[in-house]
VOPAGU-2260 file (C-alpha; in pm, 1 decimal, decimal comma):
REM VOPAGU-2260
SITE   aa  ch    i         X         Y         Z
SITE  MET   A    0    -991,6   17653,1    3574,7
SITE  ALA   A    1    -786,4   17331,7    3429,6
SITE  ARG   A    2    -956,0   17143,5    3228,3
SITE  PHE   A    3    -917,7   16760,9    3233,5
SITE  GLN   A    4    -735,7   16639,4    2906,0
SITE  PRO   A    5    -788,2   16273,4    2869,2
SITE  LEU   A    6    -434,0   16236,5    2645,4
SITE  LYS   A    7    -224,2   16354,1    2940,5
SITE  MET   A    8    -343,5   16013,7    3037,5
SITE  LEU   A    9    -250,1   15781,4    2748,8
SITE  PRO   A   10     120,1   15725,2    2826,5
SITE  LEU   A   11      26,9   15646,0    3212,6
SITE  THR   A   12    -207,4   15364,2    3079,4
SITE  ALA   A   13      -9,5   15232,1    2801,9
SITE  LEU   A   14     273,7   15194,7    3084,3
SITE  GLY   A   15      34,4   15004,1    3282,9
SITE  VAL   A   16     -84,9   14769,1    3044,2
SITE  LEU   A   17     271,8   14653,9    2919,8
SITE  PHE   A   18     388,6   14618,4    3284,1
SITE  THR   A   19      78,2   14437,2    3356,1
SITE  SER   A   20     211,9   14187,5    3038,5
SITE  LEU   A   21     521,1   14184,4    3117,9
SITE  VAL   A   22     505,1   14057,2    3483,3
SITE  GLY   A   23     325,2   13785,0    3391,5
SITE  LEU   A   24     -42,4   13778,3    3583,3
SITE  ALA   A   25    -157,5   13523,6    3344,5
SITE  SER   A   26      82,7   13256,7    3396,4
SITE  ASN   A   27     -11,0   12924,5    3237,0
SITE  ALA   A   28     209,3   12670,0    3479,3
SITE  GLY   A   29     249,4   12713,4    3848,4
SITE  PRO   A   30     611,6   12627,0    3999,7
SITE  THR   A   31     536,0   12325,0    4096,5
SITE  GLU   A   32     441,5   12194,8    3721,0
SITE  ILE   A   33     708,7   12402,2    3585,4
SITE  GLY   A   34     948,5   12220,3    3832,6
SITE  GLU   A   35     802,5   11861,5    3763,0
SITE  LYS   A   36     859,9   11928,6    3410,2
SITE  GLY   A   37    1230,2   12016,4    3423,2
SITE  ALA   A   38    1228,5   11733,7    3679,4
SITE  ASN   A   39    1078,2   11512,5    3421,8
SITE  VAL   A   40    1360,4   11580,7    3130,0
SITE  TYR   A   41    1630,2   11599,0    3332,5
SITE  CYS   A   42    1537,2   11249,9    3550,4
SITE  PHE   A   43    1467,5   11078,4    3192,2
SITE  MET   A   44    1779,4   11206,8    2967,5
SITE  ARG   A   45    2014,0   11132,8    3325,3
SITE  SER   A   46    1838,6   10768,1    3290,6
SITE  THR   A   47    1921,3   10695,2    2886,8
SITE  GLY   A   48    2261,0   10840,8    2940,8
SITE  ASN   A   49    2321,0   11157,4    2876,8
SITE  LYS   A   50    2570,8   11355,9    3069,0
SITE  HIS   A   51    2473,4   11586,0    3324,6
SITE  GLU   A   52    2492,4   11939,4    3073,7
SITE  VAL   A   53    2315,8   11784,9    2843,7
SITE  SER   A   54    2013,4   11688,8    3049,4
SITE  TRP   A   55    2062,0   12051,1    3298,8
SITE  ASP   A   56    2075,7   12212,9    2933,8
SITE  ALA   A   57    1736,8   12089,2    2809,9
SITE  ALA   A   58    1571,1   12085,8    3151,5
SITE  TYR   A   59    1675,5   12453,9    3223,5
SITE  GLN   A   60    1550,4   12564,4    2869,5
SITE  MET   A   61    1220,3   12396,3    2986,0
SITE  ILE   A   62    1191,7   12577,5    3291,5
SITE  LYS   A   63    1288,0   12900,5    3170,2
SITE  ARG   A   64    1023,8   12859,7    2880,5
SITE  GLN   A   65     688,0   12728,0    3121,1
SITE  LYS   A   66     705,2   13106,5    3312,5
SITE  SER   A   67     596,7   13389,7    3092,2
SITE  SER   A   68     699,3   13685,9    3342,7
SITE  LEU   A   69     965,9   13982,6    3292,2
SITE  PHE   A   70    1204,8   13765,7    3510,6
SITE  LYS   A   71    1346,1   13428,7    3425,8
SITE  THR   A   72    1425,2   13120,0    3633,1
SITE  SER   A   73    1762,5   13133,4    3780,1
SITE  PRO   A   74    1997,9   12828,5    3751,7
SITE  LYS   A   75    2013,6   12794,0    4081,7
SITE  HIS   A   76    1644,8   12873,2    4126,3
SITE  GLY   A   77    1564,4   12568,7    3867,5
SITE  ALA   A   78    1837,3   12330,5    4032,0
SITE  VAL   A   79    1626,2   12372,7    4351,1
SITE  MET   A   80    1278,3   12286,2    4169,2
SITE  ILE   A   81    1414,4   11994,5    4010,3
SITE  THR   A   82    1545,2   11864,8    4338,2
SITE  GLU   A   83    1264,7   11974,1    4571,7
SITE  THR   A   84    1014,8   11748,0    4280,2
SITE  VAL   A   85    1258,9   11445,5    4324,1
SITE  VAL   A   86    1254,4   11455,0    4670,1
SITE  GLN   A   87     885,5   11520,4    4706,3
SITE  ASN   A   88     818,9   11243,9    4462,7
SITE  PRO   A   89    1069,3   10923,5    4526,1
SITE  GLU   A   90     828,5   10699,3    4425,9
SITE  LYS   A   91     820,9   10870,9    4061,8
SITE  TYR   A   92    1182,5   10974,8    4029,0
SITE  LYS   A   93    1334,9   10623,3    4173,9
SITE  ASP   A   94    1672,2   10665,1    4023,7
SITE  CYS   A   95    1709,5   11026,7    4009,6
SITE  GLY   A   96    1836,7   11083,9    4321,3
SITE  ARG   A   97    2168,7   11007,9    4247,6
SITE  TYR   A   98    2194,2   11275,0    4012,9
SITE  LEU   A   99    2069,7   11537,3    4195,9
SITE  GLY   A  100    2465,8   11596,7    4342,8
SITE  ASP   A  101    2544,0   11727,1    3997,7
SITE  LEU   A  102    2322,3   12012,3    3974,0
SITE  TYR   A  103    2521,2   12190,1    4261,8
SITE  SER   A  104    2904,3   12103,5    4117,0
SITE  PRO   A  105    3066,8   12351,1    4053,9
SITE  ASN   A  106    3154,2   12292,1    3690,1
SITE  ASP   A  107    3304,2   12568,8    3571,1
SITE  ILE   A  108    3633,0   12526,7    3777,4
SITE  ASN   A  109    3895,4   12314,4    3601,7
SITE  ILE   A  110    4087,1   12054,8    3799,3
SITE  VAL   A  111    4425,6   12293,4    3703,4
SITE  ASP   A  112    4294,6   12559,2    3894,7
SITE  LYS   A  113    4161,4   12393,9    4172,9
SITE  VAL   A  114    4533,1   12266,7    4206,1
SITE  GLU   A  115    4658,4   12601,1    4165,9
SITE  ALA   A  116    4415,8   12731,2    4404,5
SITE  GLU   A  117    4530,7   12512,0    4705,0
SITE  VAL   A  118    4933,3   12563,3    4647,9
SITE  PRO   A  119    5013,0   12851,6    4852,0
SITE  PRO   A  120    5263,2   13133,4    4720,5
SITE  ASP   A  121    5628,4   13110,3    4749,3
SITE  THR   A  122    5659,8   13310,5    5086,5
SITE  SER   A  123    6088,0   13253,1    5064,8
SITE  ALA   A  124    6168,2   13547,8    4833,6
SITE  ASN   A  125    6413,2   13807,4    4956,7
SITE  PRO   A  126    6185,6   14141,7    5097,5
SITE  SER   A  127    6335,7   14321,0    4821,5
SITE  GLU   A  128    6244,9   14137,2    4581,8
SITE  LEU   A  129    5909,5   14194,2    4695,1
SITE  LYS   A  130    5683,9   14465,4    4454,8
SITE  LYS   A  131    5450,8   14687,9    4613,0
SITE  GLY   A  132    5156,8   14530,2    4553,9
SITE  ASP   A  133    5309,5   14142,5    4685,0
SITE  ARG   A  134    5344,0   14333,1    5070,7
SITE  TYR   A  135    5031,9   14066,2    5212,4
SITE  SER   A  136    5117,2   13801,7    4915,6
SITE  TYR   A  137    5079,0   13497,9    5229,8
């Protein structure tokens, strides 16, 4: 008969304890509190004259650090949390609504890249000048 060996269960128990602590079951702040803190930081900084990038970085860092779990809040979800908080409390964030559009604008694309993307490629080249990969460049 096989004997029960408690030492074989030790790695499984340690894995369960580690996973439970990483998932963050004992989170201090709920999603609405986190969004409110992020909205407070973002709206205050924008209303005092700071640019979007600086205000967003500060608010997003606040949102990320408030949640203690394995998965951090994505930038898109952070923007949604700020937007929901501002929309649900318009009297608290009176002038912040005009800054919300900056949370969703593509900041990574340069104007030059946009212009080059809008210009269609030159299709007046002779077929003999086209290379193998340029077959469908219209």
